[in-house]
C-alpha positions in Angstrom: 0.0 0.0 0.0 2.9 2.3 0.6 3.8 2.1 -3.0 0.3 3.4 -4.2 0.3 6.0 -1.4 3.7 7.4 -2.5 2.6 7.6 -6.1 -0.6 9.4 -5.2 1.0 11.9 -2.9 3.8 12.6 -5.5 1.0 13.4 -8.0 -0.6 15.9 -5.6 2.7 17.5 -4.8 3.5 17.9 -8.5 0.0 19.4 -9.1 0.6 22.0 -6.3 4.0 22.8 -7.6 2.5 23.4 -11.1 0.0 25.8 -9.4 2.8 27.9 -8.0 4.5 27.9 -11.5 7.5 25.8 -10.2 8.0 24.1 -13.6 11.7 23.2 -13.0 10.8 21.2 -9.9 8.2 19.0 -11.5 10.6 16.4 -12.9 12.9 16.1 -9.8 9.8 15.7 -7.6 8.3 13.0 -9.9 11.6 11.0 -10.2 12.1 11.1 -6.4 8.6 9.8 -5.8 9.0 7.0 -8.4 12.4 6.0 -6.9 10.9 5.9 -3.4 8.0 3.7 -4.6 10.4 1.4 -6.3 12.3 1.2 -3.0 9.1 0.1 -1.3 8.6 -2.6 -4.0 12.2 -4.0 -3.2 11.5 -3.8 0.5 8.1 -5.6 0.2 9.6 -8.6 -1.8 8.4 -11.9 -0.4 6.2 -10.2 2.2 2.9 -11.3 0.4 0.9 -8.7 2.2 -3.0 -8.8 2.1 -5.1 -5.6 2.6 -8.5 -6.5 4.0 -9.1 -9.0 1.2 -9.2 -6.2 -1.3 -5.6 -6.2 -2.6 -2.8 -8.7 -2.5 0.8 -7.3 -2.7 2.5 -10.7 -3.5 5.6 -11.2 -5.7 3.4 -11.2 -8.9 2.0 -7.8 -8.1 5.4 -6.4 -7.0 7.2 -7.7 -10.2 4.7 -6.0 -12.5 4.6 -2.9 -10.3 8.4 -2.7 -10.7 8.2 -3.0 -14.5 5.4 -0.3 -14.6 7.3 2.2 -12.3 10.6 1.8 -14.3 8.8 2.1 -17.5 7.0 5.2 -16.3 10.2 6.6 -15.0 11.8 6.3 -18.4 8.9 7.9 -20.1 9.1 10.9 -17.6 12.7 11.3 -18.6 11.7 11.8 -22.3 9.9 15.1 -21.2 13.2 16.9 -21.6 12.8 19.4 -24.4 9.4 17.9 -25.1 7.3 20.8 -24.1 7.6 24.4 -25.4 8.7 27.1 -23.1 5.1 28.7 -23.0 3.4 25.3 -22.2 1.0 25.8 -19.3 -0.2 22.3 -18.7 3.0 20.5 -17.9 2.0 19.8 -14.3 -1.3 18.4 -15.5 0.6 15.9 -17.8 2.8 14.8 -15.0 -0.1 14.5 -12.4 -2.4 12.6 -14.7 0.3 10.1 -15.7 1.0 9.5 -11.9 -2.6 9.1 -11.1 -2.9 6.6 -14.1 0.0 4.7 -12.7 -1.6 4.4 -9.2 -4.6 2.8 -11.0 -2.2 0.5 -12.7 -0.7 -0.6 -9.4 -4.1 -1.4 -8.1 -4.9 -3.3 -11.3 -1.8 -5.6 -10.9 -2.5 -6.3 -7.2 -6.4 -6.7 -6.9 -7.9 -9.5 -4.9 -11.5 -8.3 -5.2 -13.1 -7.6 -8.6 -14.4 -4.3 -7.3 -10.7 -3.2 -6.9 -10.2 -4.4 -10.5 -12.9 -2.0 -11.7 -11.6 0.9 -9.4 -8.1 0.6 -10.6 -9.1 0.3 -14.3 -11.3 3.4 -14.0 -8.6 5.5 -12.3 -6.1 4.5 -15.0 -8.6 5.0 -17.9 -10.1 8.4 -16.8 -6.7 9.9 -16.6 -5.8 8.5 -20.1 -9.0 9.9 -21.6 -7.8 13.4 -20.6 -4.2 12.7 -21.5 -5.2 11.5 -25.0 -7.1 14.8 -25.7 -4.8 17.1 -23.6 -3.8 19.1 -26.8 -7.1 21.0 -27.0 -6.3 22.8 -30.3 -5.2 19.6 -32.0 -8.0 17.9 -33.9 -6.2 14.6 -33.9 -5.9 14.7 -30.2 -9.5 15.5 -29.7 -10.6 12.7 -31.9 -8.3 10.3 -30.1 -9.7 11.3 -26.7 -13.4 11.0 -27.9 -12.8 7.6 -29.5 -10.9 6.3 -26.5 -13.6 7.5 -24.1 -16.5 5.9 -26.1 -14.7 2.6 -26.6 -13.6 2.7 -23.0 -17.1 3.2 -21.8 -18.4 0.3 -23.8 -15.6 -2.0 -22.6 -16.3 -1.0 -19.0 -20.0 -1.8 -19.6 -19.1 -5.3 -20.6 -16.7 -5.7 -17.7 -19.2 -4.5 -15.1 -21.9 -6.8 -16.5 -19.6 -9.7 -16.4 -18.6 -8.9 -12.8 -22.4 -8.6 -11.9 -23.1 -12.0 -13.3 -20.1 -13.6 -11.5 -21.4 -12.1 -8.2 -24.9 -13.3 -8.9 -23.5 -16.8 -9.3 -21.1 -16.9 -6.4 -22.4 -14.1 -4.0 -18.8 -12.7 -3.8 -16.3 -10.4 -5.5 -13.4 -12.1 -3.8 -11.2 -14.0 -6.2 -10.3 -16.7 -3.7 -14.0 -17.3 -2.9 -14.9 -17.4 -6.5 -12.2 -19.9 -7.2 -13.3 -22.1 -4.3 -16.9 -22.0 -5.7 -15.6 -23.3 -9.1 -13.7 -26.1 -7.4 -16.5 -27.1 -5.2 -19.4 -26.8 -7.6 -17.7 -27.9 -10.8 -20.6 -30.1 -11.9 -23.3 -27.7 -11.0 -22.1 -24.2 -11.7 -24.7 -21.6 -12.1 -25.8 -20.8 -15.7 -25.0 -17.1 -15.0 -21.3 -17.8 -14.4 -20.6 -18.7 -18.1 -21.8 -15.5 -19.7 -20.0 -13.6 -17.0 -16.7 -15.1 -17.9 -17.2 -14.3 -21.6 -18.2 -10.7 -20.8 -15.1 -10.3 -18.7 -13.0 -11.8 -21.5 -14.5 -9.3 -24.0 -14.1 -6.4 -21.6 -10.3 -7.1 -20.8 -9.7 -7.8 -24.5 -10.9 -4.2 -25.3 -8.5 -2.8 -22.6 -5.4 -4.6 -24.1 -6.4 -3.9 -27.7 -6.8 -7.5 -28.8 -8.8 -8.2 -32.0 -11.7 -8.0 -32.8 -11.9 -5.4 -30.1 -8.8 -3.5 -31.3 -10.4 -0.9 -33.7 -9.8 2.1 -31.2 -6.1 1.4 -30.9 -4.5 2.7 -34.2 -6.5 6.0 -34.2 -6.1 6.7 -30.5 -2.3 5.9 -30.5 -1.8 8.0 -33.7 -3.9 11.1 -32.4 -2.6 11.2 -28.9 0.6 13.1 -28.1 3.6 10.7 -28.7 4.7 10.8 -25.0 1.2 9.6 -24.0 1.1 7.0 -26.7 4.4 5.6 -25.4 2.9 5.3 -22.0 -0.4 3.7 -23.2 1.4 1.1 -25.4 3.9 0.0 -22.8 3.0 0.5 -19.1 -0.7 0.4 -19.6 -0.6 -2.7 -21.8 1.6 -4.5 -19.3 -0.8 -3.7 -16.5 -3.8 -5.0 -18.6 -2.1 -8.3 -19.1 -1.2 -8.7 -15.4 -4.9 -8.1 -14.6 -5.9 -10.6 -17.3 -3.5 -13.2 -16.0 -4.4 -12.8 -12.4 -8.1 -13.3 -13.2 -8.0 -16.1 -15.9 -4.9 -18.0 -15.0 -5.7 -17.9 -11.3 -9.4 -17.6 -10.5 -11.0 -19.0 -13.7 -8.4 -21.8 -14.2 -11.0 -24.6 -13.3 -13.0 -23.4 -16.4 -10.1 -23.4 -18.7 -11.7 -25.8 -21.2 -14.7 -23.4 -21.4 -13.0 -20.1 -22.1 -10.0 -21.6 -24.2 -11.9 -21.8 -27.5 -13.0 -18.2 -27.6 -9.5 -17.2 -26.4 -7.9 -19.1 -29.3 -10.1 -17.3 -31.8 -9.1 -14.0 -30.3 -5.4 -15.0 -30.4 -5.5 -15.9 -34.0 -7.5 -12.9 -35.0 -5.2 -10.6 -33.1 -2.0 -12.0 -34.7 -3.5 -11.8 -38.2 -5.1 -8.3 -38.0 -2.1 -6.8 -36.1 0.6 -8.1 -38.4 -1.2 -7.7 -41.7 -2.3 -4.2 -41.1 1.1 -3.2 -39.8 2.6 -4.4 -43.0 0.9 -1.7 -45.2 1.6 1.2 -42.9 3.7 4.2 -44.0 3.6 6.0 -40.7 6.0 4.8 -38.0 3.7 5.7 -35.1 0.8 3.9 -36.6 2.9 0.9 -37.4 3.9 0.7 -33.7 0.2 0.8 -32.8 -0.7 -2.1 -35.0 2.3 -4.0 -33.9 1.2 -3.6 -30.4 -2.0 -5.4 -31.3 0.1 -8.3 -32.6 2.1 -8.4 -29.4 -1.1 -8.7 -27.5 -1.8 -11.9 -29.4 1.6 -13.3 -28.5 1.1 -12.4 -24.8 -2.3 -14.2 -24.7 -0.3 -17.4 -25.6 0.4 -17.6 -21.8 -3.3 -18.3 -21.2 -3.7 -21.1 -23.8 -1.7 -23.6 -21.7 -1.8 -22.6 -18.0 1.4 -23.6 -16.1 3.4 -22.5 -13.1 5.6 -20.5 -15.4 2.8 -18.6 -17.1 3.4 -15.4 -14.9 7.1 -15.5 -15.4 6.8 -15.8 -19.2 4.5 -12.9 -19.3 6.8 -10.8 -17.1 9.8 -11.6 -19.5 7.7 -10.7 -22.6 6.2 -7.6 -21.2 9.6 -6.4 -20.0 11.1 -7.1 -23.5 8.2 -5.4 -25.3 8.1 -2.4 -22.9 11.7 -1.3 -23.1 12.1 -2.0 -26.8 8.9 0.2 -27.5 10.2 2.9 -25.2 13.4 3.1 -27.4 11.2 3.3 -30.5 9.0 6.1 -29.2 12.0 8.0 -27.8 13.8 8.1 -31.3 10.3 8.9 -32.9 10.0 12.0 -30.6 13.5 13.2 -31.6 13.0 12.6 -35.3 9.5 14.3 -35.2 10.9 17.3 -33.4 13.4 17.7 -36.1 11.4 16.9 -39.2 7.7 17.4 -38.1 6.7 14.0 -39.4 6.5 10.5 -38.2 6.5 8.7 -41.6 9.2 6.1 -42.4 10.7 8.6 -44.9 11.7 10.8 -42.0 14.2 8.1 -40.9 16.0 8.0 -44.2 19.7 8.4 -43.7 19.5 8.8 -40.0 22.5 6.4 -39.4 25.0 8.7 -41.2 24.7 11.5 -38.7 23.3 9.7 -35.7 25.1 6.2 -35.6 24.5 5.5 -31.9 20.8 6.4 -32.0 20.3 4.4 -35.1 22.0 1.4 -33.5 19.8 1.5 -30.5 16.7 1.8 -32.6 18.0 -1.1 -34.7 18.3 -3.4 -31.5 14.9 -2.3 -30.5 13.4 -3.3 -33.8 15.3 -6.6 -33.8 13.9 -7.4 -30.3 10.3 -6.5 -31.3 10.7 -8.8 -34.3 12.1 -11.6 -32.2 15.7 -11.9 -33.4 18.1 -14.0 -31.1 20.2 -12.4 -28.4 17.5 -9.9 -27.7 14.8 -10.0 -24.9 12.1 -10.1 -27.7 13.4 -13.5 -28.9 13.3 -15.0 -25.4 9.8 -13.8 -24.9 8.5 -15.3 -28.1 10.4 -18.5 -27.4 8.9 -18.9 -24.0 5.3 -18.3 -25.3 5.8 -20.7 -28.2 7.4 -23.3 -25.8 4.5 -23.0 -23.4 2.0 -23.9 -26.1 4.2 -26.6 -27.7 4.1 -28.4 -24.4 0.4 -29.0 -25.0 1.0 -30.1 -28.6 -0.7 -27.0 -30.2 1.6 -27.3 -33.2 -0.7 -25.7 -35.7 -1.2 -22.6 -33.5 2.5 -22.2 -33.1 3.1 -22.6 -36.8 0.6 -19.9 -37.5 2.2 -17.5 -34.9 5.6 -18.1 -36.4 4.3 -17.3 -39.9 2.9 -14.1 -38.4 6.2 -13.3 -36.8 8.0 -13.7 -40.2 5.6 -11.1 -41.5 6.6 -8.8 -38.5 10.2 -9.1 -39.8 9.2 -7.0 -42.9 7.7 -4.0 -41.3 10.2 -3.8 -38.4 13.1 -4.0 -41.0 11.5 -1.1 -43.0 12.8 1.5 -40.5 16.3 -0.2 -40.4 16.4 -0.1 -44.1 15.4 3.5 -44.1 18.2 4.5 -41.7 21.0 2.7 -43.3 20.3 2.2 -47.0 18.1 5.2 -48.0 19.3 8.7 -48.8 17.6 11.5 -46.9 18.1 14.8 -45.3 20.8 13.3 -43.0 19.4 15.2 -40.1 21.5 15.6 -37.0 19.3 14.8 -34.0 19.5 16.9 -30.8 19.7 14.1 -28.3 19.3 15.5 -24.7 21.1 13.8 -21.8 18.0 12.3 -20.4 17.2 10.7 -23.7 20.7 9.2 -23.9 20.1 7.8 -20.4 16.8 6.1 -21.4 18.2 4.8 -24.7 21.2 3.4 -22.9 19.5 1.7 -20.0 16.6 0.4 -22.3 19.3 -1.1 -24.7 21.1 -2.7 -21.8 17.9 -4.3 -20.4 16.9 -5.5 -23.9 20.2 -7.2 -24.6 20.8 -8.4 -21.0 17.4 -10.1 -20.8 18.1 -11.7 -24.2 21.4 -13.1 -23.0 20.5 -13.8 -19.3 16.7 -14.3 -19.1 17.1 -16.4 -15.9 17.6 -13.2 -13.9 13.8 -12.6 -14.0 12.5 -15.9 -15.3 12.0 -17.4 -11.9 11.3 -14.1 -10.2 7.6 -14.6 -9.3 
């Protein structure tokens, strides 16, 4: 609980600092707050603390909290030179991201489905505002409206599903619901089954899985790039942690029931995400569609439930998060210089910016799943998990989709190294260099030594 309180207090302090026009103190205060909360995560390891049956700070919650906090810290470091000197809503940016993070921490540690809803709404309401925070930008307004409408629909599905589960079991507590399934396996209430399907649909909306993905590309493209980087990394990681806690834990006895619709969602997500990313000419929009395909790979962890499912998701989510942060960091730098986020903007980038181009290349290789990167280990663990249950055709389908991903990830590498362009010289601030360097080290280190976090949970 200290972790969430620290984040919430930091958000309020940042808001008051903005009220008194202390712009230069916003980032230091935020970084200190995040580092303190990360310290609480480390101190709480193996404590397995329960809070009145509402939240459970076990190693699962702490591991995903750590990834979320570090990812958010990196994204805050990308704010250097991101705002113009006359920007008036910098404090609002910082505060809303911190409030969203507090909702995320509740999402990864809930033990009661009412807390899942509360955490989800704290996160989502902040993101609705952040997506449309540029009031004079039509694209930002459109992104905010679409995200709000789709978020409201998905919340409706989620709440209806929670209601049916409560009607069948008389409880919101995950342990009680699981005990009900174990004790009444042959006479489960008919209300329970549609409740599970509605929860599956609601959470699929939140993580951008097909066929509930249609809000993702427009929202990611229209929102400010800094917010898009947060939404496609930290937010997606939290969504999968919530998904995993509910389905791999509580609903595990009904695995045979919800597996067929899940497999349909996985196949559609891989197909739609990869094929649509293939035809994109906009780097930011390509990352949006690729995030859909990565949702499909992450859902592999639920096809065959095992004791290593949570660790596998942690490895893949970490690999995806830090590689994507690199991609968005370089995108911000290129867009500030060229005013465009099309692939053509990256032409000839390696000639004047060899280090930045190299880091982005490693990130693209990791997202594509090339060996010696964290992305390869993540995909390998997901495929190995399913292969253990002899789902050979599904793995073959996923590998074919991964090969398609090679093409659109390599487009930006080809543009940087083999195409002539303006040969722009990027102004890379110190904080960007720190983010790029640490993200690169994490991506390569996890690719070579995945056992560091493979048995963490």
